[in-house]
C-alpha positions as a Python dict, from the first residue, in 0.01 Angstrom:
ca = {
    (1, 'M'): (0, 0, 0),
    (2, 'S'): (-160, 56, 340),
    (3, 'V'): (-435, -185, 449),
    (4, 'T'): (-711, -119, 702),
    (5, 'A'): (-954, -379, 831),
    (6, 'L'): (-1293, -212, 886),
    (7, 'I'): (-1504, -431, 1114),
    (8, 'V'): (-1875, -350, 1109),
    (9, 'A'): (-2028, -418, 1451),
    (10, 'A'): (-2320, -176, 1457),
    (11, 'G'): (-2607, -424, 1450),
    (12, 'S'): (-2866, -469, 1723),
    (13, 'S'): (-2905, -846, 1662),
    (14, 'S'): (-3283, -830, 1677),
    (15, 'R'): (-3311, -1171, 1510),
    (16, 'M'): (-3085, -1331, 1772),
    (17, 'G'): (-3278, -1199, 2071),
    (18, 'G'): (-3136, -1136, 2417),
    (19, 'D'): (-3022, -822, 2597),
    (20, 'V'): (-2674, -802, 2441),
    (21, 'P'): (-2607, -776, 2066),
    (22, 'K'): (-2441, -1092, 1938),
    (23, 'Q'): (-2113, -919, 1855),
    (24, 'Y'): (-2061, -864, 2229),
    (25, 'R'): (-2159, -1213, 2341),
    (26, 'A'): (-1878, -1439, 2459),
    (27, 'I'): (-1756, -1755, 2292),
    (28, 'G'): (-1453, -1933, 2425),
    (29, 'G'): (-1402, -1672, 2694),
    (30, 'K'): (-1404, -1357, 2481),
    (31, 'S'): (-1652, -1159, 2277),
    (32, 'V'): (-1736, -1232, 1914),
    (33, 'L'): (-1611, -883, 1825),
    (34, 'R'): (-1278, -944, 2002),
    (35, 'W'): (-1226, -1266, 1805),
    (36, 'A'): (-1287, -1078, 1480),
    (37, 'V'): (-1051, -796, 1578),
    (38, 'D'): (-775, -1031, 1694),
    (39, 'A'): (-789, -1226, 1368),
    (40, 'M'): (-733, -906, 1170),
    (41, 'A'): (-484, -742, 1405),
    (42, 'S'): (-257, -1049, 1407),
    (43, 'H'): (-222, -1061, 1028),
    (44, 'P'): (114, -913, 916),
    (45, 'R'): (-29, -751, 602),
    (46, 'I'): (-294, -549, 788),
    (47, 'D'): (-170, -212, 915),
    (48, 'D'): (-471, -91, 1110),
    (49, 'V'): (-800, -217, 1250),
    (50, 'R'): (-1102, 9, 1298),
    (51, 'V'): (-1445, -82, 1435),
    (52, 'V'): (-1786, 66, 1350),
    (53, 'I'): (-2036, 34, 1635),
    (54, 'G'): (-2395, 134, 1694),
    (55, 'A'): (-2486, 446, 1888),
    (56, 'G'): (-2506, 364, 2257),
    (57, 'Q'): (-2274, 63, 2231),
    (58, 'E'): (-1963, 249, 2345),
    (59, 'A'): (-1936, 83, 2687),
    (60, 'L'): (-1983, -266, 2542),
    (61, 'A'): (-1722, -199, 2273),
    (62, 'D'): (-1472, -52, 2519),
    (63, 'A'): (-1499, -363, 2738),
    (64, 'A'): (-1467, -598, 2441),
    (65, 'L'): (-1164, -418, 2296),
    (66, 'A'): (-971, -348, 2617),
    (67, 'G'): (-600, -410, 2566),
    (68, 'T'): (-613, -392, 2184),
    (69, 'D'): (-460, -134, 1953),
    (70, 'V'): (-787, -57, 1778),
    (71, 'G'): (-816, 312, 1692),
    (72, 'S'): (-1101, 535, 1802),
    (73, 'L'): (-1445, 384, 1759),
    (74, 'I'): (-1659, 490, 1462),
    (75, 'I'): (-2033, 539, 1515),
    (76, 'G'): (-2243, 373, 1247),
    (77, 'G'): (-2591, 438, 1119),
    (78, 'A'): (-2931, 273, 1115),
    (79, 'E'): (-2842, 69, 805),
    (80, 'R'): (-2529, -121, 711),
    (81, 'A'): (-2470, 111, 413),
    (82, 'E'): (-2449, 414, 640),
    (83, 'S'): (-2219, 231, 883),
    (84, 'V'): (-1978, 135, 606),
    (85, 'A'): (-1987, 488, 464),
    (86, 'N'): (-1904, 633, 807),
    (87, 'G'): (-1619, 387, 838),
    (88, 'L'): (-1474, 471, 499),
    (89, 'A'): (-1489, 841, 581),
    (90, 'A'): (-1283, 782, 895),
    (91, 'I'): (-991, 598, 730),
    (92, 'A'): (-736, 695, 467),
    (93, 'S'): (-570, 367, 367),
    (94, 'D'): (-524, 248, 9),
    (95, 'I'): (-700, -84, 68),
    (96, 'V'): (-990, -167, 297),
    (97, 'L'): (-1113, -503, 418),
    (98, 'V'): (-1480, -470, 514),
    (99, 'H'): (-1569, -745, 760),
    (100, 'D'): (-1874, -850, 961),
    (101, 'A'): (-1808, -874, 1335),
    (102, 'A'): (-2044, -1174, 1342),
    (103, 'R'): (-1785, -1377, 1147),
    (104, 'P'): (-1527, -1408, 1426),
    (105, 'F'): (-1289, -1670, 1287),
    (106, 'C'): (-1103, -1545, 980),
    (107, 'P'): (-824, -1776, 858),
    (108, 'P'): (-511, -1581, 758),
    (109, 'Q'): (-495, -1766, 424),
    (110, 'V'): (-824, -1607, 319),
    (111, 'I'): (-684, -1259, 387),
    (112, 'D'): (-379, -1341, 176),
    (113, 'R'): (-593, -1461, -115),
    (114, 'L'): (-806, -1146, -102),
    (115, 'L'): (-511, -907, -96),
    (116, 'D'): (-330, -1094, -373),
    (117, 'A'): (-639, -1069, -597),
    (118, 'L'): (-634, -690, -571),
    (119, 'D'): (-326, -687, -793),
    (120, 'K'): (-562, -755, -1087),
    (121, 'Y'): (-912, -659, -975),
    (122, 'H'): (-1099, -368, -816),
    (123, 'G'): (-1221, -592, -536),
    (124, 'A'): (-1222, -949, -408),
    (125, 'V'): (-1459, -1155, -193),
    (126, 'P'): (-1434, -1501, -35),
    (127, 'V'): (-1696, -1745, -166),
    (128, 'L'): (-1811, -2101, -113),
    (129, 'A'): (-1998, -2317, -361),
    (130, 'V'): (-2357, -2410, -275),
    (131, 'A'): (-2367, -2780, -190),
    (132, 'D'): (-2736, -2827, -107),
    (133, 'T'): (-3016, -2878, -355),
    (134, 'L'): (-3206, -2551, -398),
    (135, 'A'): (-3572, -2498, -480),
    (136, 'Q'): (-3826, -2219, -487),
    (137, 'G'): (-4126, -2241, -262),
    (138, 'D'): (-4281, -2158, 72),
    (139, 'T'): (-4483, -2426, 252),
    (140, 'L'): (-4455, -2648, -58),
    (141, 'I'): (-4147, -2714, -269),
    (142, 'G'): (-4162, -2555, -613),
    (143, 'D'): (-3928, -2545, -909),
    (144, 'P'): (-3563, -2639, -849),
    (145, 'V'): (-3294, -2373, -881),
    (146, 'E'): (-2977, -2445, -1075),
    (147, 'R'): (-2695, -2426, -822),
    (148, 'K'): (-2396, -2473, -1052),
    (149, 'R'): (-2317, -2103, -1080),
    (150, 'L'): (-2443, -1995, -736),
    (151, 'L'): (-2195, -1879, -475),
    (152, 'R'): (-2219, -1804, -104),
    (153, 'I'): (-2048, -1470, -49),
    (154, 'Q'): (-1867, -1414, 280),
    (155, 'T'): (-1660, -1140, 440),
    (156, 'P'): (-1404, -989, 471),
    (157, 'Q'): (-1437, -825, 134),
    (158, 'A'): (-1131, -645, 1),
    (159, 'F'): (-1135, -331, -214),
    (160, 'H'): (-921, -47, -330),
    (161, 'R'): (-1076, 219, -108),
    (162, 'E'): (-1115, 480, -382),
    (163, 'D'): (-1290, 224, -605),
    (164, 'L'): (-1538, 139, -329),
    (165, 'L'): (-1608, 508, -265),
    (166, 'Y'): (-1669, 556, -637),
    (167, 'A'): (-1901, 255, -649),
    (168, 'I'): (-2108, 378, -356),
    (169, 'E'): (-2145, 717, -520),
    (170, 'E'): (-2220, 567, -862),
    (171, 'A'): (-2456, 284, -765),
    (172, 'G'): (-2620, 442, -465),
    (173, 'K'): (-2618, 342, -100),
    (174, 'R'): (-2951, 164, -137),
    (175, 'L'): (-2769, -142, -273),
    (176, 'A'): (-2510, -158, 2),
    (177, 'T'): (-2636, -458, 200),
    (178, 'D'): (-2321, -609, 51),
    (179, 'E'): (-2027, -405, -79),
    (180, 'S'): (-1944, -645, -362),
    (181, 'S'): (-2296, -590, -505),
    (182, 'V'): (-2235, -215, -512),
    (183, 'M'): (-1904, -266, -692),
    (184, 'V'): (-2063, -491, -955),
    (185, 'A'): (-2355, -250, -1001),
    (186, 'A'): (-2102, 26, -1070),
    (187, 'G'): (-1936, -183, -1341),
    (188, 'L'): (-1623, -272, -1145),
    (189, 'K'): (-1459, -616, -1142),
    (190, 'V'): (-1475, -820, -823),
    (191, 'A'): (-1281, -1146, -800),
    (192, 'A'): (-1412, -1454, -624),
    (193, 'V'): (-1148, -1628, -411),
    (194, 'E'): (-1180, -1944, -207),
    (195, 'G'): (-1360, -1883, 122),
    (196, 'D'): (-1373, -2094, 433),
    (197, 'R'): (-1648, -2248, 645),
    (198, 'M'): (-1489, -2085, 946),
    (199, 'L'): (-1623, -1758, 805),
    (200, 'D'): (-1986, -1865, 834),
    (201, 'K'): (-2189, -1597, 1009),
    (202, 'L'): (-2313, -1643, 1365),
    (203, 'T'): (-2688, -1589, 1346),
    (204, 'T'): (-2868, -1839, 1572),
    (205, 'P'): (-2803, -1993, 1915),
    (206, 'A'): (-2708, -2313, 1734),
    (207, 'D'): (-2431, -2124, 1552),
    (208, 'F'): (-2288, -2014, 1886),
    (209, 'A'): (-2297, -2371, 2019),
    (210, 'E'): (-2115, -2492, 1709),
    (211, 'A'): (-1851, -2221, 1748),
    (212, 'E'): (-1791, -2322, 2111),
    (213, 'A'): (-1759, -2686, 2007),
    (214, 'H'): (-1508, -2595, 1738),
    (215, 'L'): (-1292, -2404, 1984),
    (216, 'A'): (-1300, -2691, 2231),
    (217, 'T'): (-1155, -2936, 1977),
    (218, 'R'): (-852, -2726, 1886),
    (219, 'L'): (-744, -2586, 2222),
    (220, 'I'): (-573, -2739, 2524),
    (221, 'S'): (-576, -2596, 2875),
    (222, 'R'): (-251, -2475, 3028),
    (223, 'T'): (-169, -2317, 3364),
    (224, 'G'): (98, -2063, 3456),
    (225, 'V'): (209, -1920, 3791),
    (226, 'G'): (369, -1590, 3880),
    (227, 'F'): (525, -1431, 4188),
    (228, 'D'): (637, -1076, 4259),
    (229, 'V'): (778, -880, 4552),
    (230, 'H'): (835, -510, 4611),
    (231, 'K'): (971, -343, 4923),
    (232, 'F'): (823, -31, 5076),
    (233, 'G'): (1000, 288, 4977),
    (234, 'G'): (904, 650, 4932),
    (235, 'P'): (560, 809, 4966),
    (236, 'G'): (232, 650, 4856),
    (237, 'P'): (2, 571, 4692),
    (238, 'I'): (47, 198, 4621),
    (239, 'M'): (-53, 65, 4280),
    (240, 'M'): (-241, -267, 4280),
    (241, 'G'): (-421, -399, 3975),
    (242, 'G'): (-389, -55, 3817),
    (243, 'V'): (-569, 101, 4115),
    (244, 'A'): (-402, 373, 4326),
    (245, 'I'): (-448, 289, 4695),
    (246, 'D'): (-386, 568, 4943),
    (247, 'H'): (-110, 475, 5189),
    (248, 'Y'): (158, 665, 5375),
    (249, 'R'): (425, 450, 5207),
    (250, 'G'): (463, 348, 4845),
    (251, 'L'): (644, 54, 4687),
    (252, 'A'): (988, 81, 4531),
    (253, 'G'): (1042, -48, 4178),
    (254, 'H'): (1167, 39, 3832),
    (255, 'S'): (811, 66, 3697),
    (256, 'D'): (510, 156, 3911),
    (257, 'A'): (578, -149, 4134),
    (258, 'D'): (230, -300, 4085),
    (259, 'V'): (281, -643, 4243),
    (260, 'V'): (-60, -768, 4130),
    (261, 'L'): (-9, -690, 3763),
    (262, 'H'): (351, -812, 3767),
    (263, 'A'): (256, -1148, 3917),
    (264, 'L'): (-36, -1188, 3676),
    (265, 'T'): (183, -1097, 3379),
    (266, 'D'): (431, -1369, 3470),
    (267, 'A'): (147, -1618, 3518),
    (268, 'L'): (14, -1551, 3168),
    (269, 'L'): (359, -1560, 3010),
    (270, 'G'): (429, -1885, 3192),
    (271, 'A'): (108, -2049, 3073),
    (272, 'A'): (206, -1969, 2715),
    (273, 'A'): (575, -2060, 2767),
    (274, 'L'): (679, -1708, 2663),
    (275, 'G'): (943, -1638, 2925),
    (276, 'D'): (901, -1389, 3207),
    (277, 'I'): (829, -1022, 3253),
    (278, 'G'): (1199, -936, 3280),
    (279, 'E'): (1265, -1068, 2930),
    (280, 'H'): (990, -858, 2775),
    (281, 'F'): (1040, -545, 2990),
    (282, 'P'): (1399, -543, 3124),
    (283, 'P'): (1442, -329, 3438),
    (284, 'S'): (1770, -207, 3287),
    (285, 'D'): (1576, -38, 3004),
    (286, 'P'): (1510, 328, 3096),
    (287, 'Q'): (1188, 340, 2890),
    (288, 'W'): (1013, 136, 3160),
    (289, 'K'): (1114, 371, 3442),
    (290, 'G'): (791, 455, 3625),
    (291, 'A'): (584, 282, 3354),
    (292, 'A'): (223, 185, 3420),
    (293, 'S'): (219, -193, 3460),
    (294, 'G'): (-115, -229, 3285),
    (295, 'Q'): (74, -227, 2956),
    (296, 'F'): (278, -529, 3073),
    (297, 'L'): (-34, -733, 3143),
    (298, 'A'): (-200, -617, 2820),
    (299, 'H'): (113, -722, 2628),
    (300, 'A'): (101, -1074, 2774),
    (301, 'A'): (-270, -1101, 2691),
    (302, 'R'): (-206, -979, 2337),
    (303, 'L'): (68, -1240, 2282),
    (304, 'I'): (-174, -1512, 2387),
    (305, 'A'): (-449, -1376, 2160),
    (306, 'E'): (-209, -1360, 1865),
    (307, 'R'): (-146, -1731, 1912),
    (308, 'G'): (-517, -1800, 1901),
    (309, 'G'): (-536, -1851, 2277),
    (310, 'I'): (-809, -1776, 2530),
    (311, 'I'): (-762, -1656, 2887),
    (312, 'D'): (-1018, -1843, 3094),
    (313, 'H'): (-936, -1730, 3447),
    (314, 'V'): (-674, -1548, 3655),
    (315, 'D'): (-627, -1561, 4031),
    (316, 'C'): (-401, -1348, 4250),
    (317, 'T'): (-327, -1358, 4623),
    (318, 'I'): (-184, -1041, 4776),
    (319, 'I'): (38, -1102, 5079),
    (320, 'C'): (82, -808, 5316),
    (321, 'E'): (11, -674, 5664),
    (322, 'E'): (-86, -334, 5529),
    (323, 'P'): (-273, -174, 5366),
    (324, 'K'): (-597, -365, 5415),
    (325, 'I'): (-703, -506, 5079),
    (326, 'G'): (-1070, -575, 5153),
    (327, 'P'): (-1200, -222, 5084),
    (328, 'H'): (-1018, -217, 4748),
    (329, 'R'): (-1075, -575, 4633),
    (330, 'A'): (-1365, -498, 4395),
    (331, 'A'): (-1178, -208, 4231),
    (332, 'I'): (-863, -419, 4184),
    (333, 'R'): (-1067, -702, 4037),
    (334, 'A'): (-1243, -466, 3797),
    (335, 'G'): (-910, -308, 3697),
    (336, 'V'): (-755, -643, 3607),
    (337, 'A'): (-1070, -749, 3420),
    (338, 'R'): (-1067, -426, 3219),
    (339, 'I'): (-704, -468, 3113),
    (340, 'L'): (-758, -830, 3008),
    (341, 'G'): (-1096, -772, 2846),
    (342, 'L'): (-1252, -1035, 3074),
    (343, 'P'): (-1570, -1034, 3281),
    (344, 'D'): (-1520, -979, 3654),
    (345, 'T'): (-1625, -1340, 3711),
    (346, 'A'): (-1303, -1456, 3537),
    (347, 'V'): (-1083, -1265, 3783),
    (348, 'S'): (-1017, -1362, 4146),
    (349, 'I'): (-840, -1134, 4393),
    (350, 'K'): (-759, -1260, 4743),
    (351, 'A'): (-549, -1130, 5030),
    (352, 'T'): (-372, -1283, 5327),
    (353, 'T'): (-106, -1207, 5588),
    (354, 'T'): (187, -1417, 5709),
    (355, 'E'): (88, -1378, 6075),
    (356, 'K'): (370, -1128, 6134),
    (357, 'L'): (630, -1374, 5997),
    (358, 'G'): (889, -1296, 5730),
    (359, 'F'): (954, -972, 5544),
    (360, 'T'): (584, -910, 5474),
    (361, 'G'): (502, -980, 5838),
    (362, 'R'): (762, -725, 5945),
    (363, 'G'): (601, -469, 5714),
    (364, 'E'): (903, -446, 5486),
    (365, 'G'): (714, -501, 5160),
    (366, 'I'): (430, -668, 4971),
    (367, 'A'): (425, -992, 4773),
    (368, 'A'): (176, -1138, 4529),
    (369, 'Q'): (139, -1481, 4378),
    (370, 'A'): (-80, -1552, 4077),
    (371, 'A'): (-213, -1832, 3862),
    (372, 'A'): (-360, -1815, 3514),
    (373, 'T'): (-555, -2070, 3313),
    (374, 'V'): (-546, -2030, 2938),
    (375, 'R'): (-640, -2237, 2634),
    (376, 'L'): (-398, -2250, 2344),
    (377, 'P'): (-409, -2423, 2004),
    (378, 'V'): (-286, -2780, 2003),
}
């Protein structure tokens, strides 16, 4: 049966404070939402990932999801119930995993346990036992609360989509702060499977600090380098960093001959020990004839993300006598950042000449050399 992960990212994070909702804040070099999406998209049993966002968050979401295969964004409502309902209306899969964007680290084993439980039950949720002593009270401690049968419910929560739609209709959207509650209220059976502390929700600044600390302990820094050359040939424009630069001559190549993106792609592949651009996109393959090189760089970034890696920084030096790079530097930088889903501050674009020496000095072509720093699991 088909499986869709529906990630709810429509909140305004009023409790967290700040100018940017927490799902778009960065941890370990990428947004909380991107971590949540990558965890779902990399699981082999999930066919599709869709994201529900708040009205007016389109630009933030586009930046966070650049380079992913997430389908069109779904606009949510003022309440979680409305956001989930909008999401369900936009998908047609047999099974849906409803997940909070503020829970960025979802272990694949939890997804497996949830999907396996649906063989017997209408729904399944990950849970953790309550370890702390519980008591009623406000400023003073009152009566203790028996914790033996209490469970902490997490997401993602897995359901047969038609059962969840029935439950929402039967129990009413007013109960939908949590989908499992709606299912139970409608008389359907929801299994409890073992959760994971990695699924704890990010709510306070301390939670973000703890998440950063966790990432630091399981990742090591690696560096890759890349180099690319293309000769002048045919009419312009010249593609650099996905930006078309007007010039009376273009660059010759099997794809669009974007030396910046080719060098950066090799740098990322090298950092992850994943070969080179020619192995992934052979020039002998006609499907890459005239292809936009942005897809090559996005592919390298996706491979790193699927391995749980983080791209910290990329740097590229363009070597040519012409055209002048200075007027286009900001646009090239922004283009690379957009493809990689990074802030502009994580991208460096420089330019130099060879003082009229060599093939670039003679105006025969353009070269680019690049370096990339990434963090990958130990």
